[in-house]
mmCIF file as gemmi writes it, N, C-alpha and C atoms, coordinates in Angstrom:
data_model
loop_
_atom_site.group_PDB
_atom_site.id
_atom_site.type_symbol
_atom_site.label_atom_id
_atom_site.label_alt_id
_atom_site.label_comp_id
_atom_site.label_asym_id
_atom_site.label_entity_id
_atom_site.label_seq_id
_atom_site.pdbx_PDB_ins_code
_atom_site.Cartn_x
_atom_site.Cartn_y
_atom_site.Cartn_z
_atom_site.occupancy
_atom_site.B_iso_or_equiv
_atom_site.pdbx_formal_charge
_atom_site.auth_seq_id
_atom_site.auth_asym_id
_atom_site.pdbx_PDB_model_num
ATOM 1 N N . MET Axp A 1 ? 164.789 135.988 87.088 1 0 ? 1 A 1
ATOM 2 C CA . MET Axp A 1 ? 165.17 137.334 87.595 1 0 ? 1 A 1
ATOM 3 C C . MET Axp A 1 ? 164.545 138.188 86.154 1 0 ? 1 A 1
ATOM 4 N N . LEU Axp A 2 ? 164.241 139.228 86.614 1 0 ? 2 A 1
ATOM 5 C CA . LEU Axp A 2 ? 163.345 140.558 85.939 1 0 ? 2 A 1
ATOM 6 C C . LEU Axp A 2 ? 164.745 141.515 85.419 1 0 ? 2 A 1
ATOM 7 N N . ASN Axp A 3 ? 164.996 141.691 84.129 1 0 ? 3 A 1
ATOM 8 C CA . ASN Axp A 3 ? 165.703 142.525 83.671 1 0 ? 3 A 1
ATOM 9 C C . ASN Axp A 3 ? 165.113 143.744 83.839 1 0 ? 3 A 1
ATOM 10 N N . THR Axp A 4 ? 166.164 144.983 83.745 1 0 ? 4 A 1
ATOM 11 C CA . THR Axp A 4 ? 165.821 145.885 84.449 1 0 ? 4 A 1
ATOM 12 C C . THR Axp A 4 ? 165.835 147.218 83.06 1 0 ? 4 A 1
ATOM 13 N N . ASP Axp A 5 ? 166.313 146.937 82.143 1 0 ? 5 A 1
ATOM 14 C CA . ASP Axp A 5 ? 165.947 147.469 80.964 1 0 ? 5 A 1
ATOM 15 C C . ASP Axp A 5 ? 164.497 147.499 80.193 1 0 ? 5 A 1
ATOM 16 N N . GLY Axp A 6 ? 163.9 146.777 80.543 1 0 ? 6 A 1
ATOM 17 C CA . GLY Axp A 6 ? 162.267 147.085 80.326 1 0 ? 6 A 1
ATOM 18 C C . GLY Axp A 6 ? 162.124 145.781 79.657 1 0 ? 6 A 1
ATOM 19 N N . SER Axp A 7 ? 162.755 144.847 79.156 1 0 ? 7 A 1
ATOM 20 C CA . SER Axp A 7 ? 163.114 143.833 78.079 1 0 ? 7 A 1
ATOM 21 C C . SER Axp A 7 ? 161.809 143.026 78.687 1 0 ? 7 A 1
ATOM 22 N N . SER Axp A 8 ? 161.541 142.744 80.008 1 0 ? 8 A 1
ATOM 23 C CA . SER Axp A 8 ? 160.675 141.99 81.239 1 0 ? 8 A 1
ATOM 24 C C . SER Axp A 8 ? 159.602 142.08 80.813 1 0 ? 8 A 1
ATOM 25 N N . GLU Axp A 9 ? 158.717 143.153 80.525 1 0 ? 9 A 1
ATOM 26 C CA . GLU Axp A 9 ? 157.855 144.114 80.506 1 0 ? 9 A 1
ATOM 27 C C . GLU Axp A 9 ? 156.493 143.173 79.692 1 0 ? 9 A 1
ATOM 28 N N . ALA Axp A 10 ? 156.94 142.692 78.908 1 0 ? 10 A 1
ATOM 29 C CA . ALA Axp A 10 ? 156.217 142.147 77.635 1 0 ? 10 A 1
ATOM 30 C C . ALA Axp A 10 ? 155.79 140.403 78.783 1 0 ? 10 A 1
ATOM 31 N N . LYS Axp A 11 ? 156.664 140.17 78.953 1 0 ? 11 A 1
ATOM 32 C CA . LYS Axp A 11 ? 156.727 138.598 79.857 1 0 ? 11 A 1
ATOM 33 C C . LYS Axp A 11 ? 155.503 138.878 81.052 1 0 ? 11 A 1
ATOM 34 N N . VAL Axp A 12 ? 156.182 140.24 81.857 1 0 ? 12 A 1
ATOM 35 C CA . VAL Axp A 12 ? 154.701 140.419 82.903 1 0 ? 12 A 1
ATOM 36 C C . VAL Axp A 12 ? 153.007 140.85 82.426 1 0 ? 12 A 1
ATOM 37 N N . THR Axp A 13 ? 153.436 141.465 81.238 1 0 ? 13 A 1
ATOM 38 C CA . THR Axp A 13 ? 152.068 142.006 80.811 1 0 ? 13 A 1
ATOM 39 C C . THR Axp A 13 ? 151.397 140.839 80.039 1 0 ? 13 A 1
ATOM 40 N N . ARG Axp A 14 ? 151.891 140.021 79.492 1 0 ? 14 A 1
ATOM 41 C CA . ARG Axp A 14 ? 151.181 138.557 79.066 1 0 ? 14 A 1
ATOM 42 C C . ARG Axp A 14 ? 150.924 137.566 79.92 1 0 ? 14 A 1
ATOM 43 N N . THR Axp A 15 ? 151.161 137.415 81.515 1 0 ? 15 A 1
ATOM 44 C CA . THR Axp A 15 ? 150.846 136.803 82.219 1 0 ? 15 A 1
ATOM 45 C C . THR Axp A 15 ? 149.862 137.187 82.828 1 0 ? 15 A 1
ATOM 46 N N . ALA Axp A 16 ? 149.894 138.873 83.398 1 0 ? 16 A 1
ATOM 47 C CA . ALA Axp A 16 ? 148.935 139.1 84.142 1 0 ? 16 A 1
ATOM 48 C C . ALA Axp A 16 ? 147.378 138.858 83.015 1 0 ? 16 A 1
ATOM 49 N N . ALA Axp A 17 ? 147.858 139.05 81.879 1 0 ? 17 A 1
ATOM 50 C CA . ALA Axp A 17 ? 146.621 139.167 80.9 1 0 ? 17 A 1
ATOM 51 C C . ALA Axp A 17 ? 145.938 137.861 80.964 1 0 ? 17 A 1
ATOM 52 N N . CYS Axp A 18 ? 146.659 136.776 80.864 1 0 ? 18 A 1
ATOM 53 C CA . CYS Axp A 18 ? 145.961 135.537 81.352 1 0 ? 18 A 1
ATOM 54 C C . CYS Axp A 18 ? 145.391 134.937 82.15 1 0 ? 18 A 1
ATOM 55 N N . PHE Axp A 19 ? 146.063 135.547 83.319 1 0 ? 19 A 1
ATOM 56 C CA . PHE Axp A 19 ? 145.316 134.626 84.936 1 0 ? 19 A 1
ATOM 57 C C . PHE Axp A 19 ? 145.943 136.053 86.071 1 0 ? 19 A 1
ATOM 58 N N . MET Axp A 20 ? 145.166 136.903 86.076 1 0 ? 20 A 1
ATOM 59 C CA . MET Axp A 20 ? 145.536 137.523 87.071 1 0 ? 20 A 1
ATOM 60 C C . MET Axp A 20 ? 145.937 137.461 88.464 1 0 ? 20 A 1
ATOM 61 N N . GLY Axp A 21 ? 147.034 138.039 88.69 1 0 ? 21 A 1
ATOM 62 C CA . GLY Axp A 21 ? 147.764 137.695 89.539 1 0 ? 21 A 1
ATOM 63 C C . GLY Axp A 21 ? 148.681 136.505 89.583 1 0 ? 21 A 1
ATOM 64 N N . LEU Axp A 22 ? 148.75 136.508 88.313 1 0 ? 22 A 1
ATOM 65 C CA . LEU Axp A 22 ? 150.246 135.188 88.041 1 0 ? 22 A 1
ATOM 66 C C . LEU Axp A 22 ? 151.549 135.489 87.509 1 0 ? 22 A 1
ATOM 67 N N . SER Axp A 23 ? 151.546 137.033 87.332 1 0 ? 23 A 1
ATOM 68 C CA . SER Axp A 23 ? 153.258 137.653 86.855 1 0 ? 23 A 1
ATOM 69 C C . SER Axp A 23 ? 153.677 138.137 88.702 1 0 ? 23 A 1
ATOM 70 N N . HIS Axp A 24 ? 152.538 138.227 89.422 1 0 ? 24 A 1
ATOM 71 C CA . HIS Axp A 24 ? 152.831 139.002 90.999 1 0 ? 24 A 1
ATOM 72 C C . HIS Axp A 24 ? 153.48 137.499 91.689 1 0 ? 24 A 1
ATOM 73 N N . ILE Axp A 25 ? 152.927 136.702 91.126 1 0 ? 25 A 1
ATOM 74 C CA . ILE Axp A 25 ? 153.489 135.524 91.862 1 0 ? 25 A 1
ATOM 75 C C . ILE Axp A 25 ? 154.962 134.709 91.313 1 0 ? 25 A 1
ATOM 76 N N . LEU Axp A 26 ? 155.247 134.719 90.336 1 0 ? 26 A 1
ATOM 77 C CA . LEU Axp A 26 ? 156.053 134.406 89.186 1 0 ? 26 A 1
ATOM 78 C C . LEU Axp A 26 ? 157.652 135.036 89.154 1 0 ? 26 A 1
ATOM 79 N N . TYR Axp A 27 ? 156.89 136.299 88.465 1 0 ? 27 A 1
ATOM 80 C CA . TYR Axp A 27 ? 157.83 137 88.625 1 0 ? 27 A 1
ATOM 81 C C . TYR Axp A 27 ? 158.474 138.07 88.909 1 0 ? 27 A 1
ATOM 82 N N . LEU Axp A 28 ? 157.316 138.885 90.346 1 0 ? 28 A 1
ATOM 83 C CA . LEU Axp A 28 ? 157.411 139.816 91.342 1 0 ? 28 A 1
ATOM 84 C C . LEU Axp A 28 ? 157.553 139.418 92.102 1 0 ? 28 A 1
ATOM 85 N N . LYS Axp A 29 ? 157.732 138.173 92.713 1 0 ? 29 A 1
ATOM 86 C CA . LYS Axp A 29 ? 158.025 137.771 93.563 1 0 ? 29 A 1
ATOM 87 C C . LYS Axp A 29 ? 157.026 138.275 95.076 1 0 ? 29 A 1
ATOM 88 N N . GLU Axp A 30 ? 155.882 139.062 94.412 1 0 ? 30 A 1
ATOM 89 C CA . GLU Axp A 30 ? 154.934 139.076 95.747 1 0 ? 30 A 1
ATOM 90 C C . GLU Axp A 30 ? 153.456 138.354 95.501 1 0 ? 30 A 1
ATOM 91 N N . ARG Axp A 31 ? 154.299 137.116 96.337 1 0 ? 31 A 1
ATOM 92 C CA . ARG Axp A 31 ? 153.692 136.498 96.45 1 0 ? 31 A 1
ATOM 93 C C . ARG Axp A 31 ? 151.862 136.527 97.491 1 0 ? 31 A 1
ATOM 94 N N . VAL Axp A 32 ? 152.098 136.993 98.226 1 0 ? 32 A 1
ATOM 95 C CA . VAL Axp A 32 ? 150.671 137.952 99.182 1 0 ? 32 A 1
ATOM 96 C C . VAL Axp A 32 ? 149.811 138.528 98.227 1 0 ? 32 A 1
ATOM 97 N N . LYS Axp A 33 ? 150.326 139.689 97.244 1 0 ? 33 A 1
ATOM 98 C CA . LYS Axp A 33 ? 149.304 140.176 96.759 1 0 ? 33 A 1
ATOM 99 C C . LYS Axp A 33 ? 149.2 139.685 95.106 1 0 ? 33 A 1
ATOM 100 N N . GLY Axp A 34 ? 150.278 138.578 95.026 1 0 ? 34 A 1
ATOM 101 C CA . GLY Axp A 34 ? 149.108 137.669 93.984 1 0 ? 34 A 1
ATOM 102 C C . GLY Axp A 34 ? 148.145 136.668 94.354 1 0 ? 34 A 1
ATOM 103 N N . THR Axp A 35 ? 148.565 136.1 95.387 1 0 ? 35 A 1
ATOM 104 C CA . THR Axp A 35 ? 147.419 135.326 96.008 1 0 ? 35 A 1
ATOM 105 C C . THR Axp A 35 ? 145.937 135.921 96.217 1 0 ? 35 A 1
ATOM 106 N N . ALA Axp A 36 ? 146.098 136.929 96.335 1 0 ? 36 A 1
ATOM 107 C CA . ALA Axp A 36 ? 144.914 137.992 96.841 1 0 ? 36 A 1
ATOM 108 C C . ALA Axp A 36 ? 144.243 137.956 95.13 1 0 ? 36 A 1
ATOM 109 N N . TYR Axp A 37 ? 145.064 138.477 94.241 1 0 ? 37 A 1
ATOM 110 C CA . TYR Axp A 37 ? 144.351 138.813 93.167 1 0 ? 37 A 1
ATOM 111 C C . TYR Axp A 37 ? 143.595 137.54 92.445 1 0 ? 37 A 1
ATOM 112 N N . ALA Axp A 38 ? 144.624 136.362 92.783 1 0 ? 38 A 1
ATOM 113 C CA . ALA Axp A 38 ? 143.883 135.359 91.937 1 0 ? 38 A 1
ATOM 114 C C . ALA Axp A 38 ? 142.754 134.843 92.469 1 0 ? 38 A 1
ATOM 115 N N . ALA Axp A 39 ? 143.222 134.696 93.921 1 0 ? 39 A 1
ATOM 116 C CA . ALA Axp A 39 ? 141.379 134.338 94.724 1 0 ? 39 A 1
ATOM 117 C C . ALA Axp A 39 ? 140.452 135.279 94.058 1 0 ? 39 A 1
ATOM 118 N N . LEU Axp A 40 ? 140.992 136.784 94.085 1 0 ? 40 A 1
ATOM 119 C CA . LEU Axp A 40 ? 139.788 137.581 93.658 1 0 ? 40 A 1
ATOM 120 C C . LEU Axp A 40 ? 139.217 136.953 92.219 1 0 ? 40 A 1
ATOM 121 N N . GLU Axp A 41 ? 140.247 136.844 91.573 1 0 ? 41 A 1
ATOM 122 C CA . GLU Axp A 41 ? 139.926 136.416 90.227 1 0 ? 41 A 1
ATOM 123 C C . GLU Axp A 41 ? 139.113 135.18 90.218 1 0 ? 41 A 1
ATOM 124 N N . VAL Axp A 42 ? 139.336 133.839 91.015 1 0 ? 42 A 1
ATOM 125 C CA . VAL Axp A 42 ? 138.223 132.736 91.153 1 0 ? 42 A 1
ATOM 126 C C . VAL Axp A 42 ? 136.975 133.164 91.74 1 0 ? 42 A 1
ATOM 127 N N . LEU Axp A 43 ? 137.29 134.206 92.601 1 0 ? 43 A 1
ATOM 128 C CA . LEU Axp A 43 ? 135.523 133.99 93.162 1 0 ? 43 A 1
ATOM 129 C C . LEU Axp A 43 ? 134.379 134.982 91.87 1 0 ? 43 A 1
ATOM 130 N N . PHE Axp A 44 ? 135.274 135.982 91.42 1 0 ? 44 A 1
ATOM 131 C CA . PHE Axp A 44 ? 134.514 136.559 90.783 1 0 ? 44 A 1
ATOM 132 C C . PHE Axp A 44 ? 134.115 135.269 89.687 1 0 ? 44 A 1
ATOM 133 N N . LEU Axp A 45 ? 135.074 134.502 89.057 1 0 ? 45 A 1
ATOM 134 C CA . LEU Axp A 45 ? 134.587 133.773 87.924 1 0 ? 45 A 1
ATOM 135 C C . LEU Axp A 45 ? 133.451 132.982 88.337 1 0 ? 45 A 1
ATOM 136 N N . VAL Axp A 46 ? 133.817 132.642 90.249 1 0 ? 46 A 1
ATOM 137 C CA . VAL Axp A 46 ? 132.103 131.436 90.459 1 0 ? 46 A 1
ATOM 138 C C . VAL Axp A 46 ? 131.053 132 90.516 1 0 ? 46 A 1
ATOM 139 N N . LEU Axp A 47 ? 131.078 133.594 90.585 1 0 ? 47 A 1
ATOM 140 C CA . LEU Axp A 47 ? 130.08 134.497 90.876 1 0 ? 47 A 1
ATOM 141 C C . LEU Axp A 47 ? 129.191 134.58 89.152 1 0 ? 47 A 1
ATOM 142 N N . ILE Axp A 48 ? 130.616 135.055 88.601 1 0 ? 48 A 1
ATOM 143 C CA . ILE Axp A 48 ? 129.627 134.962 87.097 1 0 ? 48 A 1
ATOM 144 C C . ILE Axp A 48 ? 129.039 133.881 86.538 1 0 ? 48 A 1
ATOM 145 N N . HIS Axp A 49 ? 129.588 132.873 87.059 1 0 ? 49 A 1
ATOM 146 C CA . HIS Axp A 49 ? 129.228 131.052 86.479 1 0 ? 49 A 1
ATOM 147 C C . HIS Axp A 49 ? 128.038 130.885 87.178 1 0 ? 49 A 1
ATOM 148 N N . SER Axp A 50 ? 127.822 131.142 88.571 1 0 ? 50 A 1
ATOM 149 C CA . SER Axp A 50 ? 126.721 131.022 89.7 1 0 ? 50 A 1
ATOM 150 C C . SER Axp A 50 ? 125.366 132.18 88.77 1 0 ? 50 A 1
ATOM 151 N N . ARG Axp A 51 ? 125.739 133.162 88.61 1 0 ? 51 A 1
ATOM 152 C CA . ARG Axp A 51 ? 124.537 133.813 88.229 1 0 ? 51 A 1
ATOM 153 C C . ARG Axp A 51 ? 124.007 133.499 86.633 1 0 ? 51 A 1
ATOM 154 N N . SER Axp A 52 ? 124.694 133.102 85.932 1 0 ? 52 A 1
ATOM 155 C CA . SER Axp A 52 ? 124.291 132.644 84.68 1 0 ? 52 A 1
ATOM 156 C C . SER Axp A 52 ? 123.812 131.499 85.103 1 0 ? 52 A 1
ATOM 157 N N . LYS Axp A 53 ? 123.969 130.648 85.714 1 0 ? 53 A 1
ATOM 158 C CA . LYS Axp A 53 ? 123.08 129.276 85.965 1 0 ? 53 A 1
ATOM 159 C C . LYS Axp A 53 ? 121.585 130.039 86.533 1 0 ? 53 A 1
ATOM 160 N N . SER Axp A 54 ? 121.808 131 87.408 1 0 ? 54 A 1
ATOM 161 C CA . SER Axp A 54 ? 120.808 131.489 87.876 1 0 ? 54 A 1
ATOM 162 C C . SER Axp A 54 ? 120.028 132.18 86.973 1 0 ? 54 A 1
ATOM 163 N N . SER Axp A 55 ? 120.154 133.127 86.249 1 0 ? 55 A 1
ATOM 164 C CA . SER Axp A 55 ? 119.448 133.23 84.901 1 0 ? 55 A 1
ATOM 165 C C . SER Axp A 55 ? 118.675 132.762 83.797 1 0 ? 55 A 1
ATOM 166 N N . MET Axp A 56 ? 119.825 131.63 83.909 1 0 ? 56 A 1
ATOM 167 C CA . MET Axp A 56 ? 119.09 130.481 82.634 1 0 ? 56 A 1
ATOM 168 C C . MET Axp A 56 ? 117.546 129.938 82.992 1 0 ? 56 A 1
ATOM 169 N N . ILE Axp A 57 ? 117.281 129.971 84.887 1 0 ? 57 A 1
ATOM 170 C CA . ILE Axp A 57 ? 116.207 129.449 85.401 1 0 ? 57 A 1
ATOM 171 C C . ILE Axp A 57 ? 115.229 130.226 85.377 1 0 ? 57 A 1
ATOM 172 N N . LEU Axp A 58 ? 115.315 131.698 85.292 1 0 ? 58 A 1
ATOM 173 C CA . LEU Axp A 58 ? 114.405 132.951 85.207 1 0 ? 58 A 1
ATOM 174 C C . LEU Axp A 58 ? 113.386 132.414 83.498 1 0 ? 58 A 1
């Protein structure tokens, strides 16, 4: 559970910096929003990886 005095803000910020959507899932209990953010990040990473492979061919 998050404290309302602001002491949990650093914990949420660190997890959000590590993986987008993780703090929504773990701490804020916003599972739908967290899953959407996580899926977007995975998609973004896959697209970056596939583009870097295709640019090496050219």
